[in-house]
C-alpha positions as CSV (number, residue, x, y, z in Angstrom):
1,X,-0.1,0.2,-0.1
2,X,1.5,3.2,-1.2
3,X,2.6,5.7,1.9
4,X,2.3,9.9,1.4
5,X,6.1,9.7,2.4
6,X,7.3,8.0,-0.8
7,X,7.5,10.5,-3.7
8,X,5.8,9.0,-6.0
9,X,2.1,8.9,-7.7
10,X,0.4,6.8,-5.6
11,X,2.1,8.6,-2.5
12,X,0.7,12.1,-4.1
13,X,-2.9,10.2,-3.7
14,X,-2.2,8.9,-0.2
15,X,-1.1,12.3,0.9
16,X,-4.4,13.5,-0.4
17,X,-6.3,11.4,1.4
18,X,-4.3,11.6,4.8
19,X,-5.0,15.7,4.3
20,X,-8.5,15.2,4.1
21,X,-8.3,12.6,7.1
22,X,-6.4,15.2,8.9
23,X,-8.9,18.2,8.2
24,X,-5.9,19.8,6.5
25,X,-8.1,19.9,3.3
26,X,-12.0,19.3,2.8
27,X,-13.2,16.0,1.5
28,X,-14.5,17.8,-1.6
29,X,-10.8,19.8,-2.2
30,X,-9.0,16.4,-1.7
31,X,-11.4,14.6,-4.1
32,X,-11.5,17.1,-6.9
33,X,-7.7,17.1,-6.5
34,X,-7.0,13.7,-6.4
35,X,-9.6,13.4,-9.9
36,X,-6.9,15.9,-11.4
37,X,-4.0,14.0,-10.4
38,X,-5.1,10.8,-11.7
39,X,-6.3,12.1,-14.8
40,X,-3.4,13.9,-15.7
41,X,-0.7,11.2,-14.7
42,X,-2.2,8.8,-17.5
43,X,0.6,10.3,-19.6
44,X,3.3,8.6,-17.3
45,X,4.5,5.3,-18.2
46,X,3.3,4.4,-14.4
47,X,0.9,6.9,-13.1
48,X,1.7,5.2,-9.7
49,X,5.8,5.2,-9.8
50,X,6.2,8.3,-11.1
51,X,8.7,10.1,-9.2
52,X,6.4,13.5,-8.4
53,X,10.3,15.0,-7.1
54,X,12.0,14.8,-10.3
55,X,7.9,15.1,-12.2
56,X,8.3,18.5,-14.6
57,X,4.5,19.7,-14.0
58,X,4.2,21.9,-16.7
59,X,5.5,19.2,-19.4
60,X,3.4,17.1,-18.3
61,X,0.3,18.9,-18.0
62,X,0.9,19.9,-21.8
63,X,1.2,16.3,-22.8
64,X,-1.8,15.9,-20.7
65,X,-4.1,18.5,-22.7
66,X,-2.5,17.5,-26.0
67,X,-3.8,13.5,-25.2
68,X,-6.4,13.5,-23.9
69,X,-7.7,17.4,-23.9
70,X,-10.2,17.3,-26.8
71,X,-12.7,15.3,-24.5
72,X,-12.7,17.9,-21.8
73,X,-14.4,21.3,-22.0
74,X,-12.1,24.2,-22.8
75,X,-13.0,26.1,-19.3
76,X,-12.6,23.4,-17.6
77,X,-9.0,22.7,-18.7
78,X,-7.0,25.6,-16.7
79,X,-9.3,24.1,-13.5
80,X,-7.3,20.9,-13.8
81,X,-4.1,23.0,-14.6
82,X,-4.6,24.5,-11.4
83,X,-5.4,21.7,-9.2
84,X,-2.7,18.9,-10.6
85,X,0.0,22.1,-10.0
86,X,-1.2,22.9,-6.4
87,X,-1.7,19.1,-5.5
88,X,2.5,18.7,-6.4
89,X,3.3,21.8,-5.2
90,X,2.1,21.0,-1.4
91,X,3.2,17.6,-1.6
92,X,6.7,18.6,-2.4
93,X,6.7,21.4,0.3
94,X,5.2,18.6,3.0
95,X,7.8,16.2,1.9
96,X,10.4,19.1,2.4
97,X,9.0,19.0,6.1
98,X,7.7,22.5,5.4
99,X,5.0,23.6,8.3
100,X,3.5,25.7,5.8
101,X,2.7,23.3,3.1
102,X,-0.8,24.2,2.4
103,X,0.0,27.7,1.3
104,X,2.0,26.2,-1.2
105,X,2.5,29.0,-3.8
106,X,0.5,28.0,-6.9
107,X,3.1,29.1,-9.2
108,X,5.9,27.2,-7.7
109,X,8.2,26.0,-10.3
110,X,8.4,22.0,-10.8
111,X,11.2,20.2,-9.9
112,X,13.6,19.5,-12.9
113,X,15.8,16.4,-12.9
114,X,19.4,17.5,-12.3
115,X,20.5,16.1,-15.6
116,X,17.6,18.0,-17.5
117,X,18.9,20.7,-20.1
118,X,21.9,19.1,-20.2
119,X,22.0,16.7,-23.5
120,X,25.1,16.1,-25.1
121,X,25.7,16.9,-28.6
122,X,25.3,12.8,-29.1
123,X,22.1,12.5,-27.5
124,X,20.9,15.4,-28.8
125,X,20.3,14.4,-32.4
126,X,18.2,11.3,-31.2
127,X,16.2,13.4,-28.4
128,X,14.7,15.9,-31.4
129,X,14.0,12.4,-33.7
130,X,12.0,10.8,-30.6
131,X,10.2,14.6,-30.2
132,X,8.9,14.5,-33.6
133,X,6.4,12.1,-33.9
134,X,5.2,13.5,-30.6
135,X,4.8,16.7,-32.4
136,X,3.0,15.2,-35.0
137,X,0.5,13.7,-32.9
138,X,0.3,17.0,-31.5
139,X,-2.9,18.5,-34.1
140,X,-5.5,19.9,-31.9
141,X,-8.9,18.1,-31.4
142,X,-12.2,19.7,-32.3
143,X,-13.2,22.7,-30.4
144,X,-16.1,21.9,-27.2
145,X,-18.4,23.6,-25.5
146,X,-21.2,22.6,-22.7
147,X,-24.3,23.6,-22.2
148,X,-26.5,23.3,-19.1
149,X,-29.8,21.2,-20.6
150,X,-32.8,21.5,-19.1
151,X,-34.3,17.8,-19.4
152,X,-37.1,17.9,-17.0
153,X,-38.3,20.2,-14.7
154,X,-36.4,19.5,-11.8
155,X,-33.2,18.1,-13.8
156,X,-30.6,20.1,-15.8
157,X,-27.4,18.1,-17.0
158,X,-24.1,19.3,-19.0
159,X,-24.2,18.3,-22.4
160,X,-20.4,18.4,-24.1
161,X,-20.8,19.1,-28.0
162,X,-18.2,20.4,-30.6
163,X,-18.9,23.4,-31.4
164,X,-19.3,22.8,-35.0
165,X,-22.1,20.5,-34.6
166,X,-23.5,19.1,-38.0
167,X,-27.4,18.1,-38.6
168,X,-25.5,14.6,-39.4
169,X,-23.9,15.2,-36.1
170,X,-27.0,16.0,-34.3
171,X,-29.5,13.1,-36.0
172,X,-26.7,10.2,-34.8
173,X,-26.9,11.8,-31.2
174,X,-30.8,12.6,-30.9
175,X,-30.8,8.4,-32.4
176,X,-28.1,7.4,-30.2
177,X,-30.1,8.6,-27.2
178,X,-33.2,7.4,-28.2
179,X,-32.0,4.0,-27.7
180,X,-31.1,4.6,-23.9
181,X,-34.7,5.7,-22.9
182,X,-36.6,3.6,-21.0
183,X,-40.4,3.7,-22.3
184,X,-43.0,5.3,-19.5
185,X,-44.9,2.5,-18.0
186,X,-48.9,3.8,-17.3
187,X,-49.7,3.2,-14.1
188,X,-53.6,1.7,-13.8
189,X,-55.4,3.0,-10.3
190,X,-56.4,0.1,-8.3
191,X,-60.3,-0.4,-8.3
192,X,-61.6,-0.2,-4.7
193,X,-63.2,-3.5,-3.4
194,X,-66.7,-1.5,-2.5
195,X,-67.0,0.0,-5.6
196,X,-66.8,-3.9,-6.5
197,X,-69.1,-5.1,-4.4
198,X,-71.5,-2.3,-5.3
199,X,-71.2,-3.4,-8.7
200,X,-72.2,-7.0,-8.0
201,X,-75.0,-5.9,-5.7
202,X,-76.7,-4.0,-8.2
203,X,-77.3,-6.9,-10.6
């Protein structure tokens, strides 16, 4: 089982759980931060064992935005970035035994590995060649917009759709949603036994 002091992705999640249990963070805040951390760390090879101490926060989030950003509403991505960065900043401060870890600066730059930026000339070409395929895959996805759909008088649901929604798209969505619906089952009021007795007595 992961421990908060592990310094890994799993340790970060354990730290957020601990902070909620000890009352340092509200349960809602801890849950929101954990959701952002789990989502963003999907781009790591092994989200549970990734070393948070050497993680480049900006680079990691940029990769997440490139690979998965099209599945999120545009206005939600800045929120995810803020929550992810704040989670990492608090965790690193806590690992350093900083008593003020809860006030960790949201804009605290991420720690970089000691050898980052020291790429030798011999390795530079291979690093650039490895980066090219990733750049080729970074084409932006379709822009999305979230509507608040009044489904029923007491139910309003978020509906995220492409900004450029074609009529064919709309028809396809309508057909799909129609297939999910349950038919309303009419309820037949039960007859009163006295009414039955009165009816039989009148014959």
